[in-house]
VMD Tcl script that draws the C-alpha trace (Angstrom):
set ca {
  {-16.18 -3.78 -13.29}
  {-13.67 -1.47 -11.24}
  {-13.41 1.87 -11.94}
  {-10.42 3.32 -13.30}
  {-8.15 6.43 -13.51}
  {-5.20 7.08 -15.59}
  {-2.53 9.50 -14.92}
  {0.12 10.67 -16.51}
  {1.43 13.91 -18.00}
  {1.88 13.21 -21.59}
  {-1.49 13.46 -23.12}
  {-0.52 11.03 -25.89}
  {0.15 8.23 -23.19}
  {-2.95 8.89 -21.23}
  {-4.68 8.21 -24.78}
  {-2.95 5.22 -25.31}
  {-3.37 3.87 -21.85}
  {-7.14 4.48 -22.22}
  {-7.87 3.13 -25.87}
  {-5.78 0.13 -24.22}
  {-8.15 -0.57 -21.59}
  {-11.60 0.04 -23.48}
  {-10.38 -2.09 -26.14}
  {-8.94 -5.01 -24.09}
  {-11.20 -4.79 -20.94}
  {-14.53 -3.35 -22.20}
  {-16.58 -5.54 -19.62}
  {-14.46 -5.33 -17.16}
  {-13.19 -1.72 -16.54}
  {-14.62 1.87 -16.83}
  {-12.63 4.77 -17.48}
  {-13.80 7.68 -14.72}
  {-11.66 10.32 -14.85}
  {-7.81 11.36 -16.23}
  {-5.13 13.62 -14.77}
  {-1.88 15.01 -15.69}
  {-0.35 16.46 -12.42}
  {0.00 15.40 -9.16}
  {-2.39 18.43 -8.03}
  {-5.16 17.46 -10.73}
  {-4.78 13.57 -9.64}
  {-5.63 13.88 -5.96}
  {-8.66 15.93 -6.92}
  {-10.09 13.12 -9.08}
  {-9.50 10.58 -7.05}
  {-11.08 12.11 -4.33}
  {-14.01 13.03 -6.41}
  {-14.61 9.63 -8.14}
  {-12.63 6.92 -5.49}
  {-11.55 4.93 -8.20}
  {-10.68 0.88 -7.55}
  {-7.65 1.08 -9.69}
  {-4.69 3.80 -10.86}
  {-2.67 3.75 -13.61}
  {0.01 5.96 -12.43}
  {2.89 7.72 -14.44}
  {6.33 7.69 -11.78}
  {7.22 11.08 -13.43}
  {4.95 14.43 -13.20}
  {5.33 17.27 -13.85}
  {4.91 18.82 -10.48}
  {5.73 15.86 -8.71}
  {5.89 12.14 -8.48}
  {3.46 9.33 -8.64}
  {4.42 8.47 -4.94}
  {3.15 12.20 -4.04}
  {0.18 11.35 -5.53}
  {-0.26 8.13 -3.25}
  {0.80 10.32 -0.45}
  {-2.16 13.03 -0.73}
  {-4.77 10.67 -0.77}
  {-6.87 9.48 1.77}
  {-7.60 6.08 0.12}
  {-4.75 3.83 1.06}
  {-5.87 0.85 -0.50}
  {-6.33 1.01 -3.66}
  {-5.05 -0.64 -6.37}
  {-1.73 1.05 -8.33}
  {-0.19 0.21 -11.56}
  {2.86 2.62 -12.21}
  {3.55 3.62 -15.64}
  {7.10 4.37 -16.25}
  {10.21 5.14 -18.78}
  {13.68 3.00 -18.54}
  {14.57 5.02 -14.88}
  {16.55 2.50 -13.16}
  {16.33 3.83 -9.95}
  {12.82 4.13 -10.18}
  {11.95 0.55 -11.49}
  {14.14 -0.63 -8.69}
  {12.29 1.52 -6.08}
  {8.78 -0.16 -7.18}
  {10.63 -4.06 -7.14}
  {11.50 -3.04 -3.81}
  {8.33 -2.32 -2.88}
  {6.80 -5.37 -4.39}
  {4.27 -3.30 -6.40}
  {3.08 -3.76 -10.27}
  {4.38 -1.65 -13.35}
  {4.79 -1.46 -17.22}
  {6.82 0.44 -18.86}
  {7.27 2.58 -22.00}
  {7.16 1.93 -24.23}
  {4.12 0.23 -23.07}
  {4.17 -3.62 -24.91}
  {0.55 -5.30 -25.37}
  {1.41 -8.44 -23.29}
  {2.85 -6.47 -20.61}
  {0.47 -4.46 -20.62}
  {-2.68 -6.92 -20.58}
  {-0.97 -8.87 -17.74}
  {-0.92 -6.46 -15.83}
  {-4.60 -4.85 -15.68}
  {-5.81 -8.22 -15.40}
  {-3.94 -9.17 -12.65}
  {-5.59 -6.33 -11.19}
  {-9.14 -7.10 -12.24}
  {-8.61 -10.90 -11.00}
  {-7.22 -9.51 -7.44}
  {-10.42 -8.68 -5.84}
  {-9.39 -8.75 -2.51}
  {-8.01 -5.19 -0.93}
  {-4.54 -5.27 -0.24}
  {-4.05 -4.21 3.76}
  {-0.86 -3.76 3.05}
  {-0.57 -1.24 0.30}
  {0.53 1.70 2.49}
  {3.18 0.23 4.02}
  {4.36 -1.12 0.05}
  {4.23 2.16 -1.06}
  {6.22 3.94 1.66}
  {8.69 1.21 1.17}
  {8.78 2.09 -2.25}
  {8.56 6.05 -1.71}
  {11.46 6.07 0.66}
  {13.85 4.35 -1.51}
  {12.97 6.58 -4.66}
  {14.18 9.46 -2.21}
  {16.96 7.57 -0.59}
  {15.05 8.04 2.92}
  {15.52 4.52 3.93}
  {16.50 1.09 2.65}
  {13.69 -1.20 3.14}
  {12.40 -3.97 1.23}
  {9.33 -5.91 0.73}
  {9.29 -9.71 0.82}
  {6.04 -11.28 0.23}
  {5.52 -14.71 1.74}
  {2.35 -17.34 1.27}
  {0.89 -16.35 4.70}
  {2.56 -12.94 5.69}
  {4.04 -9.76 3.96}
  {7.60 -8.22 5.57}
  {9.50 -4.87 5.52}
  {12.79 -5.67 6.30}
  {15.93 -3.34 6.39}
  {18.55 -4.34 3.94}
  {20.91 -3.55 6.97}
  {19.03 -6.23 9.33}
  {20.41 -8.89 6.05}
  {22.91 -11.53 7.06}
  {22.93 -13.66 3.78}
  {20.55 -14.83 1.11}
  {20.42 -18.58 0.25}
  {18.39 -19.72 -2.81}
  {17.38 -23.13 -4.04}
  {16.10 -23.00 -7.07}
  {13.22 -20.32 -7.72}
  {13.05 -20.08 -3.85}
  {15.58 -18.04 -1.87}
  {16.08 -17.77 1.92}
  {16.46 -14.66 3.22}
  {18.37 -14.99 7.41}
  {18.60 -11.47 9.03}
  {19.16 -11.01 13.00}
  {15.95 -9.34 13.58}
  {13.45 -12.17 12.83}
  {12.87 -15.71 11.81}
  {14.13 -16.82 8.34}
  {12.12 -15.58 5.39}
  {11.25 -17.83 2.49}
  {9.83 -16.18 -0.92}
  {9.19 -17.32 -4.38}
  {12.22 -15.29 -5.65}
  {15.45 -16.53 -8.08}
  {18.79 -15.30 -6.94}
  {18.40 -13.75 -9.80}
  {15.19 -11.51 -8.71}
  {16.53 -11.18 -5.14}
  {19.85 -9.51 -6.46}
  {17.16 -6.98 -8.54}
  {15.71 -5.79 -4.97}
  {19.17 -5.23 -2.93}
  {21.70 -2.61 -2.99}
  {24.81 -3.50 -5.07}
  {27.20 -1.42 -3.09}
  {26.05 -3.85 -0.14}
  {25.39 -7.08 -1.13}
  {27.60 -9.44 -2.93}
  {26.84 -12.31 -4.66}
  {29.50 -14.58 -3.68}
  {28.53 -18.19 -4.84}
  {26.04 -19.19 -7.34}
  {23.45 -20.22 -4.47}
  {24.41 -16.98 -1.88}
  {24.35 -13.16 -1.21}
  {26.14 -11.67 1.50}
  {25.55 -8.77 3.32}
  {29.31 -7.38 2.89}
  {29.13 -5.11 6.49}
  {27.91 -8.76 8.09}
  {31.79 -9.95 7.07}
  {34.72 -10.25 9.66}
  {37.29 -12.43 7.69}
  {37.97 -14.70 4.86}
  {39.23 -18.31 4.87}
  {41.21 -19.76 2.45}
  {39.35 -22.80 2.48}
  {37.10 -20.68 0.64}
  {34.62 -19.27 3.52}
  {33.56 -15.81 4.51}
  {33.32 -15.76 8.36}
  {29.97 -13.39 9.47}
  {29.71 -11.61 12.97}
  {27.16 -14.45 14.05}
  {30.07 -17.30 13.38}
  {28.09 -18.28 10.05}
  {29.94 -19.51 7.51}
  {29.22 -18.57 3.73}
  {30.87 -20.31 0.84}
  {32.75 -18.55 -1.90}
  {32.97 -20.24 -5.20}
  {36.55 -20.32 -6.80}
  {35.42 -18.18 -9.83}
  {33.79 -15.75 -7.92}
  {37.08 -15.37 -5.36}
  {38.64 -12.36 -6.50}
  {35.21 -10.40 -7.33}
  {34.21 -10.91 -3.56}
  {37.48 -10.29 -2.21}
  {37.54 -7.23 -3.97}
  {33.75 -6.02 -3.24}
  {34.40 -6.99 0.80}
  {37.86 -5.97 1.44}
}
mol new
graphics top color blue
foreach p $ca { graphics top sphere $p radius 0.5 }
foreach p [lrange $ca 0 end-1] q [lrange $ca 1 end] { graphics top cylinder $p $q radius 0.2 }
display resetview
């Protein structure tokens, strides 16, 4: 059984989440407390040392990220709860963290909670993931988290040259490390990259426009590294407008 604290500034949301947990996971979950603010959450977390937080992004006296920065247990599991705030959602995705959208969907809720229950090992990278999400949310630094089968990478967007997809896998090519292959479709990759910096120039390629030096009429972008990135005919006009 895992101990859970529910943190949301809306009482009705807290009650709904608690009802769902007690109804759907009576043998796996124990609700040890709840909180409605950053200040209250910090006290309750330090008092009960829970295994899992269901945590609202937007709290009255701050954010869920503020809560996580202030607590001593940095390996705690977290499921964010958020309204349809595209910036918050992107920040959470960039950090490869789990979240549930309001209004809460039954299947989405149960899947996220079950995943947390099944994941018995502590994530030693959670502090880094949260920092990446928080930095993105506050516009401090644009990094993304990439998970492979045996490692977690925190990559600065400026260091990414391009991405190449192969089905449900995408390879990130950077100028600071080896290539990184992740189980992520090109569509999912687009979701975590800044649209002002990266351009989908081909069905299988996304390029960092700041790394491009010229376009060849044969249908290729030439990077500063000398590499050639193909441009699809139907994406040519869009690509050239975005880059040049």
